[in-house]
C-alpha positions in Angstrom: -63.9 -162.9 -32.1 -66.5 -160.2 -31.5 -65.3 -157.0 -30.0 -68.3 -155.9 -27.7 -65.9 -152.8 -26.5 -65.9 -151.5 -30.3 -69.5 -152.0 -31.2 -70.6 -150.1 -27.9 -69.6 -146.3 -28.7 -70.7 -146.8 -32.5 -74.7 -148.1 -31.4 -74.8 -145.2 -28.4 -74.2 -142.7 -30.9 -76.2 -144.2 -33.8 -79.0 -144.4 -31.0 -78.3 -141.1 -30.0 -78.1 -139.7 -33.6 -81.3 -141.6 -34.7 -83.4 -140.0 -31.5 -81.8 -136.5 -31.9 -83.1 -136.5 -35.7 -86.4 -137.5 -35.5 -87.5 -135.0 -32.9 -89.8 -132.5 -33.9 -91.5 -129.4 -32.4 -94.9 -127.7 -33.1 -94.5 -124.1 -33.4 -96.5 -123.0 -30.9 -98.2 -119.5 -31.5 -95.8 -116.4 -30.6 -98.1 -114.2 -29.5 -101.1 -115.7 -26.5 -103.6 -113.4 -28.9 -102.3 -114.1 -32.1 -105.9 -114.2 -33.5 -106.7 -111.0 -32.0 -107.9 -108.0 -34.8 -105.7 -105.7 -35.8 -107.7 -103.0 -34.3 -109.1 -103.2 -31.0 -112.8 -102.1 -30.6 -113.8 -100.3 -27.2 -117.5 -102.0 -27.7 -117.0 -105.5 -29.6 -113.6 -106.3 -27.5 -113.0 -104.2 -24.3 -116.6 -103.9 -23.1 -117.2 -107.4 -22.9 -113.8 -108.0 -20.6 -115.4 -105.3 -18.5 -119.1 -106.8 -18.4 -117.6 -110.2 -17.4 -114.7 -109.2 -14.8 -115.5 -105.4 -13.5 -118.8 -104.6 -13.6 -120.4 -107.5 -11.7 -122.6 -106.9 -8.6 -120.5 -105.2 -5.4 -117.7 -103.8 -8.1 -117.9 -101.1 -10.5 -121.4 -101.3 -11.3 -124.5 -100.0 -9.8 -125.2 -96.5 -7.9 -121.9 -96.8 -6.1 -119.8 -98.5 -8.0 -116.2 -99.6 -6.4 -113.5 -96.6 -6.3 -116.0 -94.6 -7.7 -115.4 -96.1 -11.1 -118.6 -97.4 -13.1 -117.8 -100.2 -15.6 -121.3 -100.9 -16.6 -121.2 -100.7 -20.9 -123.1 -97.1 -21.1 -121.0 -95.3 -18.5 -117.3 -97.2 -18.4 -115.7 -95.1 -21.2 -116.6 -91.9 -19.2 -115.3 -93.1 -16.6 -112.2 -94.4 -17.6 -111.5 -91.0 -19.3 -112.5 -89.2 -15.9 -109.6 -85.7 -16.1 -106.8 -86.6 -13.9 -108.0 -90.2 -12.9 -105.2 -92.3 -14.8 -107.1 -94.9 -15.4 -105.9 -94.5 -19.1 -102.6 -93.1 -20.1 -102.0 -93.5 -23.6 -98.9 -92.0 -23.7 -97.5 -94.9 -21.4 -100.1 -97.3 -21.8 -98.6 -99.9 -19.2 -99.0 -97.1 -16.3 -102.8 -96.7 -17.3 -104.7 -98.0 -13.8 -107.1 -99.9 -16.1 -104.0 -101.8 -17.0 -101.7 -101.8 -14.0 -104.2 -102.9 -11.5 -104.6 -106.0 -13.5 -100.9 -106.9 -11.9 -101.1 -105.4 -8.9 -99.5 -107.7 -5.8 -101.7 -105.4 -3.1 -104.9 -105.3 -4.5 -105.2 -107.0 -7.8 -108.1 -106.7 -10.5 -110.2 -108.5 -10.7 -110.3 -109.6 -7.0 -111.1 -113.2 -7.5 -108.5 -113.9 -10.1 -106.0 -112.9 -12.8 -106.9 -112.2 -16.4 -105.6 -114.5 -19.0 -102.6 -113.1 -20.9 -105.0 -112.9 -24.3 -107.3 -110.4 -21.9 -104.8 -108.5 -20.6 -102.9 -108.0 -24.4 -105.9 -107.0 -25.6 -106.7 -104.7 -23.1 -103.0 -103.1 -23.5 -103.1 -103.1 -27.1 -106.3 -100.8 -27.2 -104.2 -98.8 -24.7 -101.7 -98.5 -27.2 -103.9 -97.6 -29.9 -105.3 -94.8 -28.3 -107.6 -96.2 -25.9 -110.5 -95.2 -28.7 -114.5 -95.1 -28.1 -115.0 -97.3 -31.2 
């Protein structure tokens, strides 16, 4: 006579083993900007971010930019380098106003929505590399 009580545990562990062994995982990128260039260029990588998100109408552009910070392409670097402004802090990049304001809870920038992780990591990498005007 066939004994189900002895077969069921073997059947269960066999199915469990097959299921566990057949699982595979795709390797995800370890960093949101894995394809980012090694050296971040202000003119090539950062200015387009500023143009799309910061130097828009009624924000950081024109003759009276918000917070007196003009981030239009031809004025952005000079504005960010203002003495004592704290916009750029290469000694402690995460404390740079231009970076920390992206994560502010009281007045986040840009006001119409957060930047994606890839974009914020590009900005941080640029700051970590000395915030050069290249």
